[in-house]
C-alpha positions as CSV (number, residue, x, y, z in Angstrom):
1,M,3.8,-7.3,-37.5
2,N,5.3,-7.3,-34.0
3,A,2.1,-8.6,-32.5
4,E,2.1,-11.6,-34.8
5,I,5.7,-12.5,-33.8
6,I,4.8,-12.2,-30.1
7,K,1.7,-14.5,-30.6
8,E,3.9,-17.1,-32.3
9,I,6.4,-17.1,-29.5
10,E,3.7,-17.4,-26.9
11,E,2.0,-20.3,-28.7
12,E,5.3,-22.2,-28.8
13,Q,5.8,-21.8,-25.0
14,K,2.3,-23.0,-24.1
15,K,1.9,-26.4,-22.5
16,K,0.0,-29.0,-24.5
17,E,-1.8,-30.4,-21.5
18,V,-3.1,-27.8,-19.1
19,P,-4.3,-29.2,-15.7
20,E,-8.1,-29.0,-15.2
21,F,-9.0,-27.3,-11.9
22,N,-11.3,-24.5,-10.7
23,V,-11.4,-21.8,-8.0
24,G,-12.1,-23.4,-4.6
25,D,-10.4,-26.7,-5.4
26,T,-7.6,-28.0,-3.1
27,V,-4.6,-28.8,-5.3
28,K,-1.0,-30.0,-4.9
29,V,1.4,-28.1,-7.1
30,H,4.6,-30.0,-7.9
31,N,7.2,-27.2,-8.3
32,K,10.7,-27.8,-9.7
33,I,13.4,-26.0,-7.6
34,R,17.0,-25.7,-8.8
35,E,19.7,-25.4,-6.1
36,G,23.1,-25.0,-7.7
37,N,23.4,-28.0,-10.1
38,R,20.8,-30.1,-8.2
39,E,17.1,-30.2,-9.0
40,R,14.2,-31.3,-6.7
41,V,10.4,-31.2,-6.6
42,Q,8.7,-29.3,-3.8
43,I,4.9,-29.8,-3.2
44,F,2.7,-26.9,-2.3
45,E,-0.8,-27.9,-1.2
46,G,-3.6,-25.4,-0.8
47,T,-6.9,-23.8,-2.0
48,V,-7.0,-22.1,-5.4
49,L,-8.0,-18.5,-4.7
50,K,-8.1,-17.2,-8.2
51,K,-7.4,-17.9,-11.9
52,Q,-6.5,-15.1,-14.3
53,G,-5.7,-14.7,-17.9
54,G,-8.2,-17.2,-19.4
55,N,-6.7,-19.4,-22.2
56,T,-3.7,-17.2,-23.0
57,S,0.0,-18.1,-22.4
58,R,0.0,-15.4,-19.6
59,A,-2.6,-17.2,-17.5
60,T,-1.9,-17.5,-13.8
61,F,-3.4,-19.1,-10.7
62,T,-2.9,-18.4,-7.0
63,V,-2.9,-21.0,-4.2
64,R,-3.2,-20.3,-0.5
65,K,-2.4,-22.5,2.5
66,I,-1.9,-22.0,6.2
67,S,1.6,-22.8,7.4
68,N,2.4,-22.7,11.1
69,G,-0.6,-20.3,11.6
70,V,0.5,-17.9,8.9
71,G,-1.2,-17.6,5.5
72,V,1.0,-18.3,2.5
73,E,0.0,-17.5,-1.0
74,K,1.9,-18.3,-4.2
75,T,1.1,-17.4,-7.8
76,W,2.3,-19.4,-10.7
77,P,2.0,-19.0,-14.5
78,M,-0.2,-21.8,-15.9
79,H,2.3,-22.7,-18.6
80,S,5.4,-22.4,-16.5
81,P,8.1,-25.0,-17.2
82,N,8.9,-25.1,-13.5
83,I,5.5,-26.7,-12.7
84,E,5.8,-30.5,-13.1
85,K,2.1,-31.2,-12.4
86,V,-1.0,-30.0,-10.6
87,E,-3.0,-32.7,-8.7
88,V,-6.6,-32.0,-7.6
89,T,-7.0,-33.5,-4.2
90,R,-10.5,-32.1,-3.5
91,R,-13.1,-30.3,-5.5
92,G,-14.7,-27.3,-3.9
93,K,-18.1,-25.8,-4.4
94,V,-18.0,-22.0,-4.4
95,R,-20.1,-19.2,-5.8
96,R,-17.4,-16.7,-6.4
97,N,-14.8,-16.1,-9.0
98,K,-12.1,-14.9,-6.6
99,L,-12.0,-16.1,-3.0
100,F,-10.2,-13.2,-1.3
101,Y,-12.6,-13.4,1.7
102,L,-10.7,-16.5,2.8
103,R,-7.8,-14.2,3.8
104,K,-9.8,-12.8,6.8
105,L,-11.1,-16.2,8.0
106,T,-9.3,-18.7,10.2
107,G,-9.9,-22.3,11.3
108,K,-12.9,-24.2,10.1
109,K,-14.5,-21.0,8.7
110,A,-11.8,-20.8,6.1
111,K,-12.7,-24.2,4.7
112,V,-14.4,-24.5,1.3
113,K,-17.4,-26.8,1.0
114,A,-16.8,-30.0,-1.0
115,A,-18.6,-30.4,-4.3
116,E,-21.0,-33.3,-4.6
């Protein structure tokens, strides 16, 4: 009985339109940030390292970028109300499901090939 109630609540919280992107793509995540009573949108652009959770309401994705020579990774829930939109700027061609090897690479080596 409890599992049914949880599923109903999760279905209500799911977004109707989920952005279409894959691992290896370069994306811009438009994230809503609340500061006191003000609200603004901050853009985080980077490469998608992994997607987890499949088609459930608990699905997440991780984006990595290099900022001032330091690698920064952020993980967001796919159906988060704080995500305004996800723009795909470049499609990547990869042969892995999770791109953790990019953490060790720097410079041009850390680039993902563009899909044709």
